C-alpha positions as CSV (number, residue, x, y, z in Angstrom):
1,X,7.3,19.3,9.2
2,X,7.8,18.3,5.6
3,X,6.1,15.1,3.8
4,X,9.0,12.6,4.9
5,X,8.9,13.6,8.4
6,X,5.1,13.1,8.7
7,X,5.1,9.7,7.0
8,X,7.6,8.7,9.5
9,X,5.9,9.9,12.3
10,X,2.7,8.5,11.2
11,X,4.0,5.0,10.4
12,X,6.9,4.0,12.6
13,X,4.1,3.4,15.3
14,X,1.7,1.4,13.3
15,X,2.9,-1.9,13.8
16,X,4.2,-1.7,17.4
17,X,2.4,-3.8,20.1
18,X,0.0,-1.6,22.1
19,X,1.8,-1.0,25.5
20,X,0.7,-0.6,29.0
21,X,1.6,3.0,29.1
22,X,0.2,3.6,25.7
23,X,-1.5,7.3,26.0
24,X,-4.9,5.8,24.7
25,X,-4.9,2.8,26.9
26,X,-8.0,3.7,28.5
27,X,-9.7,3.4,25.3
28,X,-8.2,0.5,24.0
29,X,-8.9,-1.6,26.7
30,X,-12.4,-2.0,25.4
31,X,-11.1,-4.2,23.4
32,X,-10.7,-6.7,26.2
33,X,-14.5,-6.3,26.8
34,X,-16.0,-9.6,25.9
35,X,-19.6,-8.1,25.8
36,X,-18.5,-5.6,23.0
37,X,-16.8,-8.5,20.7
38,X,-18.2,-11.8,19.7
39,X,-17.4,-14.9,22.1
40,X,-14.9,-16.5,19.6
41,X,-12.8,-13.5,19.7
42,X,-9.0,-14.8,20.4
43,X,-6.3,-12.7,22.0
44,X,-4.9,-12.3,18.3
45,X,-8.3,-10.3,17.5
46,X,-8.1,-8.5,20.7
47,X,-4.6,-7.0,19.9
48,X,-5.6,-6.6,16.4
49,X,-8.5,-4.4,17.5
50,X,-6.1,-2.3,19.8
51,X,-3.7,-1.8,17.1
52,X,-6.3,-0.6,14.6
53,X,-8.1,1.3,17.0
54,X,-4.7,3.1,18.0
55,X,-3.6,3.5,14.4
56,X,-7.0,4.9,13.5
57,X,-6.5,7.5,16.2
58,X,-3.0,8.3,14.9
59,X,-4.2,9.2,11.7
60,X,-7.0,11.4,13.1
61,X,-4.5,13.2,15.5
62,X,-2.1,13.7,12.7
63,X,-3.9,16.6,11.0
64,X,-3.7,14.9,7.5
65,X,-6.2,17.0,5.2
66,X,-7.3,16.7,1.8
67,X,-6.0,14.0,-0.7
68,X,-3.3,13.3,1.8
69,X,-5.8,11.7,4.5
70,X,-7.1,9.0,1.9
71,X,-3.0,8.6,1.0
72,X,-2.3,7.6,4.6
73,X,-5.6,5.5,5.2
74,X,-4.2,3.5,2.1
75,X,-1.1,2.7,4.0
76,X,-3.3,2.0,7.0
77,X,-5.0,-0.5,4.7
78,X,-1.7,-2.0,3.7
79,X,-0.7,-2.5,7.3
80,X,-4.5,-4.2,7.8
81,X,-3.8,-6.4,5.1
82,X,-0.6,-8.1,6.1
83,X,-1.6,-8.2,9.8
84,X,-5.1,-9.7,9.2
85,X,-3.2,-12.3,6.8
86,X,-0.3,-12.8,9.4
87,X,-2.7,-13.8,12.0
88,X,-5.6,-15.7,9.9
89,X,-8.1,-13.4,10.7
90,X,-11.3,-13.8,8.5
91,X,-13.1,-10.7,6.4
92,X,-16.0,-11.1,8.7
93,X,-14.2,-10.7,11.9
94,X,-12.1,-8.2,10.1
95,X,-15.0,-6.0,9.6
96,X,-16.4,-6.4,12.6
97,X,-13.2,-5.3,14.7
98,X,-13.2,-2.2,12.2
99,X,-16.5,-1.3,13.3
100,X,-16.0,-1.8,17.0
101,X,-13.1,0.0,16.7
102,X,-14.6,3.1,15.1
103,X,-17.2,2.7,18.1
104,X,-14.5,2.5,20.7
105,X,-12.5,5.6,19.5
106,X,-15.8,7.7,18.8
107,X,-15.3,9.7,21.9
108,X,-11.7,10.8,21.1
109,X,-11.9,11.5,17.6
110,X,-11.7,15.0,16.5
111,X,-11.7,15.2,12.9
112,X,-12.4,11.6,11.0
113,X,-11.5,8.2,10.7
114,X,-10.5,6.3,7.6
115,X,-13.7,4.4,6.3
116,X,-13.5,0.7,6.2
117,X,-11.6,-0.9,3.3
118,X,-10.2,-4.5,3.2
119,X,-7.8,-5.4,0.6
120,X,-8.3,-9.1,1.3
121,X,-12.4,-8.3,0.6
122,X,-13.2,-8.9,-3.1
123,X,-9.9,-8.1,-4.7
124,X,-8.1,-9.8,-7.5
125,X,-4.4,-10.1,-7.0
126,X,-4.0,-7.7,-4.0
127,X,-0.3,-7.5,-4.3
128,X,-0.6,-6.3,-8.0
129,X,-3.5,-4.0,-6.9
130,X,-1.3,-2.2,-4.2
131,X,1.5,-1.3,-6.7
132,X,-1.0,0.3,-8.7
133,X,-2.6,2.1,-5.7
134,X,0.8,3.2,-4.6
135,X,1.4,4.7,-8.4
136,X,-2.2,6.6,-7.5
137,X,-1.6,8.4,-4.6
138,X,2.0,9.2,-5.7
139,X,1.8,10.1,-9.4
140,X,2.2,13.6,-9.3
141,X,5.6,13.0,-7.2
142,X,6.8,10.4,-10.2
143,X,5.8,12.9,-12.7
144,X,7.9,15.7,-11.2
145,X,10.8,13.1,-10.7
146,X,10.6,12.4,-14.4
147,X,11.7,15.7,-15.4
148,X,15.1,15.4,-14.7
149,X,18.1,13.5,-16.5
150,X,18.1,9.6,-16.6
151,X,19.8,8.3,-13.6
152,X,19.2,5.2,-11.4
153,X,16.4,6.6,-9.4
154,X,14.7,7.8,-13.1
155,X,15.6,4.0,-14.4
156,X,13.9,2.7,-11.2
157,X,10.7,4.9,-11.6
158,X,10.5,3.8,-15.4
159,X,10.4,0.3,-14.5
160,X,8.3,0.6,-11.6
161,X,5.5,2.3,-14.2
162,X,6.2,-0.1,-16.9
163,X,5.7,-2.9,-14.4
164,X,2.5,-1.1,-13.7
165,X,1.5,-1.0,-17.3
166,X,1.9,-4.7,-17.4
167,X,-0.4,-5.3,-14.2
168,X,-2.8,-3.0,-15.7
169,X,-3.0,-4.3,-19.3
170,X,-3.4,-8.0,-17.8
171,X,-5.7,-7.1,-15.0
172,X,-7.9,-4.8,-16.8
173,X,-8.3,-7.3,-19.7
174,X,-9.4,-10.3,-17.5
175,X,-11.8,-8.0,-14.8
176,X,-12.6,-4.8,-16.3
177,X,-13.3,-5.2,-20.1
178,X,-16.6,-6.1,-22.1
179,X,-18.6,-5.2,-19.2
180,X,-16.8,-7.3,-16.5
181,X,-16.3,-4.5,-14.2
182,X,-19.9,-4.6,-13.2
183,X,-19.7,-8.0,-11.9
184,X,-19.6,-7.8,-8.0
185,X,-16.7,-9.6,-7.5
186,X,-14.5,-7.1,-9.9
187,X,-15.8,-4.0,-8.6
188,X,-13.1,-3.5,-6.0
189,X,-10.5,-4.0,-8.3
190,X,-11.5,-2.3,-11.3
191,X,-12.0,1.0,-9.1
192,X,-8.1,0.8,-8.8
193,X,-7.4,-0.1,-12.4
194,X,-9.5,2.8,-13.6
195,X,-8.1,5.2,-11.3
196,X,-4.6,4.0,-12.6
197,X,-5.6,4.4,-16.3
198,X,-6.8,8.0,-15.3
199,X,-3.6,9.1,-13.3
200,X,-1.3,7.7,-15.9
201,X,-3.0,9.3,-18.7
202,X,-3.3,12.6,-17.3
203,X,0.3,12.8,-15.3
204,X,2.3,10.5,-17.3
205,X,1.4,9.1,-21.0
206,X,0.1,12.8,-22.3
207,X,3.0,14.7,-21.1
208,X,5.8,16.0,-23.8
209,X,8.2,17.2,-21.2
210,X,9.1,14.2,-19.1
211,X,12.5,12.3,-19.6
212,X,10.8,9.7,-21.3
213,X,7.8,9.1,-23.6
214,X,5.9,6.5,-22.2
215,X,3.5,4.4,-24.4
216,X,-0.4,4.8,-24.2
217,X,-2.2,2.1,-22.2
218,X,-4.4,0.6,-24.7
219,X,-1.7,1.1,-27.7
220,X,-0.5,-2.7,-27.1
221,X,3.1,-1.7,-27.9
222,X,5.8,-4.1,-26.7
223,X,7.7,-2.8,-23.8
224,X,11.5,-3.2,-24.1
225,X,14.7,-1.6,-23.1
226,X,14.5,2.0,-23.2
227,X,16.8,5.3,-23.2
228,X,19.8,3.9,-20.9
229,X,17.5,1.8,-18.8
230,X,17.0,-2.1,-19.0
231,X,13.3,-3.4,-18.4
232,X,14.4,-6.9,-17.7
233,X,11.8,-8.6,-15.4
234,X,8.7,-6.1,-15.9
235,X,6.7,-9.3,-17.0
236,X,7.6,-11.6,-14.2
237,X,5.9,-12.1,-11.1
238,X,9.2,-12.9,-9.8
239,X,10.4,-9.1,-10.4
240,X,12.1,-8.0,-7.2
241,X,14.7,-5.6,-6.4
242,X,15.1,-6.8,-2.8
243,X,18.4,-8.5,-3.1
244,X,19.8,-5.3,-4.5
245,X,19.0,-3.6,-1.5
246,X,21.6,-5.7,0.6
247,X,18.7,-7.5,2.6
248,X,18.6,-11.2,1.9
249,X,15.0,-12.9,1.8
250,X,15.4,-15.6,4.2
251,X,13.7,-17.6,6.8
252,X,14.2,-16.0,10.6
253,X,14.7,-12.4,9.3
254,X,12.0,-10.1,11.1
255,X,12.6,-7.1,9.9
256,X,13.9,-5.7,6.1
257,X,14.4,-2.6,4.2
258,X,13.0,-3.2,1.0
259,X,9.7,-2.9,-1.1
260,X,7.3,-5.2,-2.2
261,X,7.8,-7.6,-5.1
262,X,7.9,-5.6,-8.6
263,X,8.5,-1.9,-6.7
264,X,12.2,-1.1,-7.1
265,X,14.5,-0.1,-4.3
266,X,14.1,3.7,-4.6
267,X,10.5,3.3,-3.9
268,X,11.4,1.4,-0.5
269,X,11.9,5.3,0.8
270,X,8.5,6.0,-0.4
271,X,6.4,4.3,2.2
272,X,6.8,1.8,5.3
273,X,4.8,-1.5,5.2
274,X,5.0,-5.1,6.2
275,X,5.4,-7.3,3.4
276,X,5.4,-10.9,1.8
277,X,3.8,-14.0,1.4
278,X,4.1,-15.9,4.8
279,X,3.7,-19.0,2.9
280,X,6.4,-18.3,0.6
281,X,8.9,-16.6,3.0
282,X,7.4,-17.7,6.3
283,X,8.5,-14.5,7.7
284,X,6.5,-11.3,8.0
285,X,8.8,-8.6,6.6
286,X,8.7,-4.8,7.4
287,X,9.4,-2.3,4.8
288,X,10.3,1.4,4.5
289,X,7.9,4.0,2.8
290,X,9.0,7.1,2.5
291,X,7.8,10.0,0.0
292,X,10.1,10.3,-2.9
293,X,10.2,14.0,-2.7
294,X,12.6,13.1,-0.1
295,X,15.1,11.6,-2.3
296,X,18.5,13.6,-3.2
């Protein structure tokens, strides 16, 4: 199976409710056991327990190995972020549910389950970090796509990478410089930020065979229009391409193709994930993530 098929096979069931004929139902029903969970667990908590347990099993049974395993875990963590925000689940309860879920599926695990990680826990400006994380796990694919001629997809990649550069420079300065990365509240964010620095330097800025010569991260150079691509909007938190996808963001929309704010349209073909501020859009949007190697 190609990478696109594997991604779709993995993600499409992630946000679906657990049904009565679910093949893991016997195990998942343990989430209803009040002796297993704290007394203040609600139906939403139990449903999250079931969906998380099922999704951990999906990852385990998918046979994803090596670096790909953690790429898919990263998708799971993004799903968790939006799920627990939609249901207002505290970090303490999230961790308890995660630990209970790993206990519940222990007898069914064949390989290994994703380790605990929570984007809501000790992370600054989570949605920006997700942009960097997506880059980190797909940088080899971005590099290969930047070796062809300039076209709309390549321009989207360039704008996306430049937006990541803006995010890196800002967040690295505020949270990770001058020893601030050693503070407990900054460590998790700085891990992602440092990884972006490493991957960007190794795969992008140090390469001479790419369509565009990208700046060094610490050069301080201004990011303006380049080649035939506009970089308009890369400095704005409003940087968004959802409207270009033909899917307006309006109240009452339950599903929509798109990408996280600041991620260009073609990256809607990189992953499938739920998204964006409940307080702003009052709706939980679903987004499509497929690997860019599938783009023709």
